[in-house]
Every structure is written in structure tokens, then in C-alpha cells.
N, C-alpha and C positions, 0 to 999 in steps of 0.2 A: 125543494123550493121552486115554484114556477117562474118563468120569465115575467117581467112586469108587462102591464098593458101598453099598447102603442103610445098613448098620450104621455105616460110616465117616461118612456124611453125618449120621446121627443123633447120633453122638458129637461131631462138629464143632459141630452146632447146640446140643447140651446145654452144651458148653464155652463157646460164645458167650453163651448165656443166663446162664450162671453168672458171666460177667465175667472169664473166663480171659484175662489180658493177651496171651497168645501166640495165642489163637484167631483173631483177625482176620487175622494173617499166614498162619496155616495154612489158613484158608478161602480166601484169595486164591491161595496157592500150589497148593492142591488143585483149585480150581474155575475159575480164570481161563482157563487154556489150553483145557479142554474146552468152556467156554461160547463162547469166541472161535471155536474151530474149528467148533462146531455152527452158529453164526450165519453164518459164511462159507459153510458147506455148504448150509444151509437157505435163506438169503436171497440168496446170491451177492453179499453186500456187501463193501466193501473191508476190508482188514486194519485200517486206522485206525478205520473205523466200527464194526467188530466189537469191537475192543479197547475203544474208548470206551464202547460200549453195555454191554459186560461189566463195566467199571469202575462205570458208573452202577448196574447191578443189584446188584453186591456192596456198594457204598456204601449203597444204599437198604436192603438187608438188615441190614448191620452197624449202621446207625443205629437201626433198630427191629426187632431179630431176633424179638421177640414177635409180630409180625404174621404170621409164617409159622406156619401151622397144620399140625402133623405129620400129623394124620389125613386131610388133604385130598390128600396126594401127597408125592412126594419133594422134598427141598430143591432139587435140581438142576432139577426141573421148574418150581418156583416162580421160581427165578432166571432160567431161560430165558424164561419168560413176560414178566418185566420187561425183560430184555435185548432180546427181539424187538420189543417195543413201542417201546423207545428207538431201536433200529436203523431201524425203519420210519419213525419220526418224522424221523430224520436224513436218510434217503434222500429222503423227500418234501420236506424243507426244502431239500436240495441241488438237487433238480429244479426247485423254484420259484425258487431263486436263479439257477440256470442260465438259466431262461426270462427272468427279469428282466434278467440281464446281456446276453443275446442281443438282447432288445428295446432295451436301452440302447445297445448297440454299433451296432445298425441305425440308430438316431437319430443317434448321434455321427458315424457315417460320412458322413451327409448334410450335416454342418456342419463347416466348417473351424474349427480352434481359434482363438479370439480371443486374441491376445497380451496384451491388457489384462487379460482374465479370468485367464489363466495367471499374470500378475504378481500380481494380487490374491490368488490362492490361495497363492502363495509367501509373500507378505507376511503373510497370516493365519496360515500355518503357523509362520513365524518368531515372530510375536507370541505365538501359543499356547505355543511352546517357551520363550520368555522368561518367560511366566507360570508354566510348569512349574518352571523353574529357580528362580524367586523363591519359589514356594509349597511345592514338594516338597523337603524338607530332606535326606532320605536318598538317597544315591547309588544304592543298589540299587533304590529305587522309581523313580528317574529312568531307570535302565537298562531296567527292566521296561516303563515307559511308552513308551520308544523302540520296544520290540518290538511293543507294541500298535499304535502309530502306523504301523508298516511292515506290519502285518497278520500278524505271526508267530503261529502257533497251537501250536507244539511245546511241550509241557509241560517237556521237558528244557531247552530254551533259557530258558524263564522260571525254572526251578529254578536254573539256573546264574547268571542275572542276579540273582536274589533271594538267592543263597547258601544255598539249602535243601540240607541234608546228610543228611536222613533216608534210610534204606536201603530202605524199603518203597515200591515204585512207586505203590501205591494212595494212600499217605499223601502222596507228592509231588504227585500229581494233585489231591488234596483241598486241599492248602495252596496250590498254584498257582491253583486256581479261586477260593479265598477272596481271595488277594492281587489277582488279576486283576479280580474284581468290585469290590473296594475302589478300585482305581486307575481303573477305568472311571467310577466315581462322581466321583472327583476331576476327571477330564477333563470330565465333564458340567458340573460346577460352574464350572470355568475357562471352558468354552465359553459358558455362560450369562452369566458375568461379562463376557466379551468382547462378546457381543451387546448387553448392557445399556449398556456403555461407548459402543458405536457409536450406540445410540438416543438417548443422553443429549445 
């Protein structure tokens, strides 16, 4: 799907600036696919990285549309610049993570697993979950925390667990991120409390 013509981009931008409630959905519908496709072509990144980076760019624009200066170039060019930076950051981060995991795997392969340590990890996990059940009252939040603990990253899985029913994929991802950040802070607090209990 190609980028829209300049006049269509300008009309979308003017509607967004004017606060048209339908404009954000139209911006996403019109520009999401072209940005994703261009990222995959230009950077050879994965579908997920391209999609997430396009979402980041659209959210950044929709949160502050006045930052885009019409006289400096097309809206699609402005969005592509943001999306490319986010995609490059993602690829670099993944490369660094892969290097760390490979280094960790090399060390772990040299050491036989200690059954006592494995048991301690299992006990700590059970204690953490007991604290989650005692502290987190809403079932949907507990289900989302389970997803975090098993390393789930799919926005759709979190949306289902949290009961998010909005039709806009962009809005779903925004809400999922908001809930996920909140629940990560809850887990950090519970982990800190467990560490303090052990030190006491």
C-alpha cells in the first residue's frame, strides 16, 4: 500500500490538529501499512519490529501533532524518520540481548544445575505469586501478571487478559503498554518487599 498523496496527508494533519475525533483512526488506517512496509524494505527488519516502530511513530505524532512542521517536508517523511530511529533502536537492543544470552548460555553450559538453587527459585516464585494473589485484587490484573512472568509480549494476549474491547489496534497497544507498565511497578514493589522480609 503506497503512501497517500501530499494533499491527503495535509488534510489528515489539519484534522488531527483541529481535534477531529475520527482523525487518529484515519491517520493509522492510512499510514500504518505504508510505514511498516517501508521499514521492512529499507531496514530489512522483522514484521513485528516494523509494526511496533510504526505504532511508536504514530503515537508520538498523535500525542503532539503540533511538533510536525508542514514546511519542512511531508508528514509521511516525518513519521518515517521517527519509525526508523525506533526500529534501529529495537534491532540494536535485540542484538545486545542476543549477545548477553549467548554469553550467559556459554557460562551455564559449563555448570551443572544445582538442585538446591532450582528449589529456591521455585519457592521464591511461589512466594511471589502468593503475594500477588494477596495484593492484586482484580482477576484481570492477576492474569496479565501471569503473562508478564512467563515472558509473553503479544499485545493481543494482554488485551484479552485485561478485557480490552476497543476496536483500534493503536489504542489497544497504548492501553496494554499503560497496564503493563503499571503491573511491572506492582511486581517491583512486591519483589522489594520480599527482599526486605528476607533481610529482616
